[in-house]
Residue frames as a rotation matrix with the C-alpha (Angstrom) as fourth column:
GLY 1
-0.671 -0.736 -0.083 -14.97
0.632 -0.628 0.454 -16.59
-0.387 0.252 0.887 2.49
GLY 2
0.538 0.756 0.373 -16.35
0.842 -0.467 -0.269 -13.51
-0.029 0.459 -0.888 0.97
THR 3
-0.547 -0.727 0.416 -15.43
0.777 -0.625 -0.070 -10.03
0.310 0.285 0.907 0.02
PHE 4
0.469 0.532 -0.705 -16.12
0.760 -0.649 0.015 -6.82
-0.450 -0.543 -0.709 1.94
ILE 5
-0.257 -0.457 0.852 -15.68
0.851 -0.525 -0.025 -3.66
0.459 0.718 0.524 -0.11
GLN 6
0.041 0.201 -0.979 -15.48
0.717 -0.688 -0.111 -0.31
-0.696 -0.697 -0.172 1.74
ALA 7
0.036 0.054 0.998 -16.61
0.891 -0.454 -0.007 2.32
0.453 0.889 -0.065 -0.86
GLY 8
0.550 0.116 0.827 -15.44
-0.002 -0.990 0.141 5.86
0.835 -0.079 -0.545 0.14
LEU 9
-0.321 -0.902 0.289 -13.50
-0.304 -0.191 -0.933 7.04
0.897 -0.387 -0.213 3.09
GLY 10
0.498 0.571 -0.652 -15.67
0.410 0.507 0.758 6.57
0.764 -0.645 0.018 6.08
ALA 11
0.983 -0.142 0.116 -14.41
-0.167 -0.438 0.883 7.07
-0.075 -0.888 -0.454 9.66
SER 12
0.292 -0.946 -0.139 -10.63
-0.808 -0.166 -0.565 7.48
0.511 0.277 -0.813 10.06
ASN 13
-0.849 -0.524 0.066 -10.48
-0.471 0.694 -0.545 4.90
0.239 -0.494 -0.836 12.85
ILE 14
0.344 0.936 -0.071 -12.80
-0.827 0.338 0.449 1.97
0.444 -0.096 0.891 13.37
VAL 15
-0.307 -0.255 0.917 -12.96
-0.721 0.691 -0.049 -1.18
-0.621 -0.676 -0.396 15.43
PHE 16
0.267 0.333 -0.904 -12.85
-0.899 0.425 -0.108 -4.18
0.348 0.842 0.413 13.02
PRO 17
0.590 -0.046 0.806 -12.88
-0.494 0.769 0.405 -7.95
-0.639 -0.637 0.432 13.90
VAL 18
0.080 -0.705 -0.704 -9.69
-0.992 0.015 -0.128 -8.82
0.101 0.709 -0.698 12.04
GLY 19
-0.740 -0.325 0.589 -9.65
-0.462 0.882 -0.095 -12.35
-0.489 -0.343 -0.803 13.68
GLU 20
0.182 0.882 0.436 -13.06
0.026 0.439 -0.898 -13.16
-0.983 0.174 0.057 12.43
LEU 21
0.627 0.057 -0.777 -12.11
-0.712 -0.361 -0.602 -11.91
-0.315 0.931 -0.186 8.82
CYS 22
-0.406 -0.841 -0.358 -8.92
-0.905 0.424 0.031 -14.13
0.126 0.337 -0.933 8.80
SER 23
-0.665 0.081 0.743 -10.66
-0.273 0.899 -0.343 -17.19
-0.696 -0.430 -0.575 10.24
LYS 24
0.398 0.895 0.201 -13.32
0.059 0.194 -0.979 -16.89
-0.915 0.402 0.025 7.65
GLU 25
-0.456 -0.734 0.504 -10.63
0.673 0.086 0.735 -16.31
-0.583 0.674 0.455 4.88
GLY 26
0.691 0.716 -0.098 -12.43
0.574 -0.626 -0.528 -13.07
-0.439 0.308 -0.844 4.00
ILE 27
-0.373 -0.752 0.543 -11.11
0.918 -0.386 0.096 -10.37
0.137 0.534 0.834 1.74
TYR 28
0.365 0.343 -0.866 -11.16
0.593 -0.803 -0.068 -6.69
-0.718 -0.488 -0.496 2.58
LYS 29
-0.364 -0.449 0.816 -10.93
0.912 -0.350 0.215 -4.19
0.189 0.822 0.537 -0.24
THR 30
-0.084 0.313 -0.946 -11.21
0.447 -0.837 -0.316 -0.43
-0.891 -0.450 -0.070 -0.39
SER 31
-0.110 0.049 0.993 -12.26
0.962 -0.244 0.119 2.10
0.248 0.969 -0.020 -3.07
PHE 32
0.148 0.087 -0.985 -11.74
0.435 -0.900 -0.014 5.79
-0.888 -0.427 -0.172 -2.99
ARG 33
-0.172 -0.182 0.968 -12.31
0.959 0.193 0.206 7.39
-0.224 0.964 0.141 -6.29
TYR 34
0.651 0.404 0.642 -12.78
0.608 -0.784 -0.123 11.10
0.454 0.471 -0.757 -6.02
GLY 35
-0.440 -0.870 -0.222 -10.68
0.865 -0.345 -0.363 14.12
0.240 -0.352 0.905 -5.29
PRO 36
-0.477 0.239 -0.846 -11.07
0.378 -0.813 -0.443 17.69
-0.794 -0.531 0.297 -4.20
GLY 37
-0.551 0.373 -0.747 -13.86
-0.620 -0.782 0.067 19.51
-0.559 0.500 0.662 -6.02
ASP 38
-0.957 0.204 -0.206 -15.28
-0.014 0.676 0.737 16.20
0.290 0.708 -0.644 -7.69
TYR 39
-0.566 0.775 -0.283 -18.39
0.749 0.338 -0.570 16.23
-0.346 -0.535 -0.771 -5.53
ALA 40
-0.128 0.523 -0.843 -19.33
0.037 -0.847 -0.531 19.76
-0.991 -0.100 0.089 -6.28
LEU 41
-0.678 -0.127 -0.724 -18.61
-0.681 -0.262 0.684 19.30
-0.277 0.957 0.091 -10.02
ALA 42
-0.921 0.389 -0.027 -20.87
0.369 0.891 0.264 16.12
0.127 0.233 -0.964 -9.93
ILE 43
-0.242 0.873 -0.423 -23.66
0.671 -0.164 -0.723 18.02
-0.701 -0.459 -0.546 -8.36
GLU 44
-0.268 0.041 -0.963 -23.33
-0.411 -0.908 0.075 20.84
-0.871 0.416 0.260 -10.90
LEU 45
-0.937 -0.160 -0.312 -23.34
-0.350 0.431 0.832 18.38
0.001 0.888 -0.459 -13.75
LEU 46
-0.696 0.716 -0.050 -26.54
0.713 0.681 -0.169 16.74
-0.087 -0.154 -0.984 -12.36
GLU 47
-0.092 0.716 -0.692 -28.34
0.430 -0.598 -0.676 20.08
-0.898 -0.360 -0.253 -11.76
SER 48
-0.359 -0.099 -0.928 -27.54
-0.639 -0.699 0.321 21.43
-0.680 0.708 0.188 -15.18
LYS 49
0.593 0.533 0.603 -28.64
-0.057 0.775 -0.630 18.06
-0.803 0.339 0.490 -16.68
ARG 50
0.261 -0.639 -0.724 -25.47
-0.962 -0.239 -0.136 18.04
-0.086 0.731 -0.677 -18.79
VAL 51
-0.849 -0.457 -0.265 -25.14
-0.485 0.873 0.049 14.48
0.209 0.170 -0.963 -17.96
ASP 52
0.206 0.956 -0.209 -27.98
-0.844 0.281 0.457 12.03
0.496 0.082 0.865 -18.36
VAL 53
-0.639 -0.500 0.584 -27.39
-0.757 0.541 -0.366 9.55
-0.134 -0.676 -0.724 -15.53
LYS 54
0.289 0.796 0.531 -30.51
-0.577 0.588 -0.567 7.55
-0.764 -0.142 0.629 -16.35
ALA 55
0.753 -0.059 -0.656 -28.80
-0.602 0.342 -0.722 6.47
0.267 0.938 0.222 -19.59
LEU 56
-0.361 -0.932 0.035 -25.94
-0.837 0.307 -0.453 4.87
0.411 -0.193 -0.891 -17.53
ILE 57
-0.293 0.273 0.916 -28.28
-0.681 0.613 -0.400 2.44
-0.671 -0.742 0.006 -15.85
THR 58
-0.544 -0.072 -0.836 -28.23
-0.773 0.431 0.466 -0.63
0.327 0.900 -0.290 -17.80
HIS 59
-0.407 0.338 -0.849 -29.71
0.239 0.936 0.258 -3.15
0.881 -0.098 -0.462 -15.47
SER 60
-0.367 0.280 0.887 -31.99
-0.861 -0.464 -0.210 -3.11
0.353 -0.841 0.411 -12.48
TYR 61
-0.582 0.065 -0.810 -32.83
0.171 0.984 -0.044 -5.94
0.795 -0.164 -0.584 -9.96
GLU 62
0.616 0.685 0.390 -35.28
-0.370 -0.185 0.910 -6.57
0.696 -0.705 0.139 -7.24
PHE 63
0.123 -0.560 0.819 -33.63
-0.992 -0.093 0.085 -7.29
0.029 -0.823 -0.567 -3.86
GLU 64
0.589 0.232 0.774 -34.41
-0.422 0.905 0.050 -10.98
-0.689 -0.356 0.632 -4.17
SER 65
0.895 -0.331 0.300 -32.29
0.439 0.528 -0.727 -11.23
0.082 0.782 0.618 -7.28
ALA 66
0.743 -0.669 -0.023 -29.22
-0.612 -0.693 0.381 -9.51
-0.271 -0.269 -0.924 -5.77
GLU 67
0.105 -0.751 0.652 -27.10
0.007 0.656 0.754 -12.69
-0.994 -0.075 0.075 -6.17
GLN 68
0.420 0.163 0.893 -27.97
0.855 0.259 -0.449 -12.73
-0.304 0.952 -0.030 -9.94
ALA 69
0.995 0.001 0.097 -27.14
0.029 -0.955 -0.294 -9.02
0.093 0.295 -0.951 -10.15
PHE 70
0.503 -0.859 0.096 -23.69
-0.665 -0.313 0.678 -9.46
-0.553 -0.405 -0.728 -8.66
SER 71
0.041 -0.377 0.925 -22.99
0.374 0.865 0.335 -12.54
-0.927 0.332 0.176 -10.83
GLU 72
0.603 0.200 0.772 -23.90
0.796 -0.085 -0.599 -10.68
-0.055 0.976 -0.210 -14.04
THR 73
0.968 -0.251 0.000 -22.15
-0.251 -0.968 0.031 -7.50
-0.008 -0.030 -1.000 -13.10
GLY 74
0.170 -0.916 0.364 -18.91
-0.350 0.289 0.891 -9.55
-0.921 -0.279 -0.271 -12.36
LYS 75
0.041 -0.166 0.985 -19.13
0.810 0.583 0.064 -10.67
-0.585 0.796 0.158 -16.04
ASN 76
-0.842 -0.350 -0.411 -18.98
0.123 -0.865 0.486 -6.98
-0.525 0.358 0.772 -17.13
GLY 77
-0.422 0.747 0.514 -22.55
0.886 0.219 0.409 -6.97
0.193 0.628 -0.754 -17.97
GLY 78
0.583 0.742 0.331 -23.46
0.697 -0.666 0.267 -3.41
0.419 0.075 -0.905 -18.30
ILE 79
-0.165 -0.568 0.806 -22.47
0.113 -0.823 -0.557 0.07
0.980 -0.001 0.200 -17.07
LYS 80
-0.831 0.050 0.554 -24.48
-0.531 -0.365 -0.765 0.56
0.164 -0.930 0.330 -13.90
SER 81
-0.337 0.722 -0.605 -26.71
0.297 0.691 0.659 -1.77
0.893 0.043 -0.447 -12.18
ILE 82
-0.466 0.293 0.835 -29.20
-0.795 -0.554 -0.249 -0.96
0.389 -0.779 0.491 -9.46
ILE 83
-0.638 0.331 -0.695 -30.43
0.488 0.872 -0.032 -3.36
0.596 -0.360 -0.718 -6.67
TYR 84
-0.080 0.660 0.747 -33.59
-0.485 -0.680 0.550 -2.02
0.871 -0.318 0.375 -5.17
GLY 85
-0.843 -0.239 0.482 -33.99
-0.533 0.256 -0.806 -2.48
0.069 -0.937 -0.344 -1.42
PRO 86
-0.827 0.559 -0.059 -36.56
0.556 0.795 -0.242 -4.77
-0.089 -0.233 -0.968 0.02
ARG 87
-0.683 0.676 0.276 -40.21
-0.531 -0.719 0.448 -3.60
0.501 0.159 0.850 -0.72
LYS 88
-0.862 0.451 0.231 -43.06
-0.040 0.393 -0.919 -4.09
-0.505 -0.801 -0.321 1.50
């Protein structure tokens, strides 16, 4: 088993291997957290620097420590965690 989380709307219609998800006892969850005008407002707040987003980042992890990041975040460890992609 495992959990797949679809963040945001994405395409309206997709082909998805439901049989494989069921046979592996996977979990599919969705998250859609913004409404009309929210994106434009967020960009305005960032451009005007009225919101200090760097202060929201409480943890950062290298890609190799992703499992640790998910484990700690699952324990409500911090506000916003970043997992950096693989670095060459």
